[in-house]
N, C-alpha and C positions, 0 to 999 in steps of 0.2 A: 474286597470287591470294589472296583472302581466307580466313580461317578457314572461313565458310560455304560456301564454294567447295570447300574441301579437303574438308569432311566431305560434302557432295552427292557428289563424285568417289569416295570412299570407300564411302558407302552404296551406289552403283552397282554395285561389285564384291564388295559385301558377301554372305556365304553363310549362310544361317540355319542349317545344319547345321554348319558349325563354329562359328558362334555359341553353338550350344547345346551342342557338345563341350567347348569351351575352357575354359569356368569350372572343370569338374572337374580337367582336365589341369594349370592353373596353380593350383590352390588356391585358387579366388577365391570361396569358399563361407564361410557364415558359420564364424569361428573359423579359417579358413585362411590361409595366407602372403599370399595376393593378396586378403583379403576387401574387397569394394567396387569390385575393379576389373571393368571392363564391356569385353564384345568384341564387334566389329561381324561377325566372319568373315572378314575380309579374310586371303587367303593372301600369301604373300611372292612368289609368281610364279604367273601363271595357267597356266602351263606347267607347274608341279607340282601345281597344284589336285587 
C-alpha cells in the first residue's frame, strides 16, 4: 500500500466533528504542547466512535 493509498483510506473514515475537537484536547494550538499537529478525526475503533 502506498502512502497516498493510506491517506486516502484514512480520509474515508475521518470525522469532521472529531477533527475540530481534537486540536484543543491535545493542545495543538498556537503556544500549545502539540502546536502544528494536524488531525483527520479518525477514531481508534469505529465501534467506539
